[in-house]
C-alpha positions, 0 to 999 in steps of 0.5 A, a space after each residue: 892071258 889074252 886079257 893081260 895083253 890088253 892091259 899090258 901097262 898094268 900087268 906087273 902085279 899079275 906077273 909078280 903073282 904068277 912068279 910068287 905062286 911058283 916059288 913062295 909059300 902063302 906066308 912069304 906072299 904076304 910079305 914083300 916077295 921082291 926081297 923074299 929069299 926062295 930055295 929050290 928045296 923048299 916045299 913051296 917051290 916044289 909044289 908051285 913048280 910041279 903044278 906049272 910043269 904039269 900044266 905045261 906053263 913054260 910053253 904058255 909063258 914063252 908064247 905070251 912073251 913072244 906074242 906075235 913072234 911066237 911059233 905057236 901063233 896060228 895062221 890068221 890069228 890076231 894078238 893084242 900088241 904090247 908096248 908102244 912107241 915110248 914104253 915097253 911092257 915090264 917082263 922082269 917077273 915073267 923072264 925070271 920065272 922062265 929062267 928059273 924053270 929052264 934051269 931046274 934040271 930035275 923038273 925039266 
């Protein structure tokens, strides 16, 4: 993810892909995932979420979102600042994924 922070103004597609992998099947990913319907009961959701939870991805995603405010940041560590005076990064897909993950009572 360090490379993504340097290119924050272009990472919407990257975050969409991370979300898409978690909740959609490969067939659904070929379509427009912004309009695709997903279900917690689908095989794609179960596979994607199990993978993310096994790899502790929720911690990584929250650390990435919090950036310099993250409690996981080491003392003296430098992180790329995201956003600027006039624009902010689009975290819509990232926050949607975090919300889905923390609301899954079975996997959490």
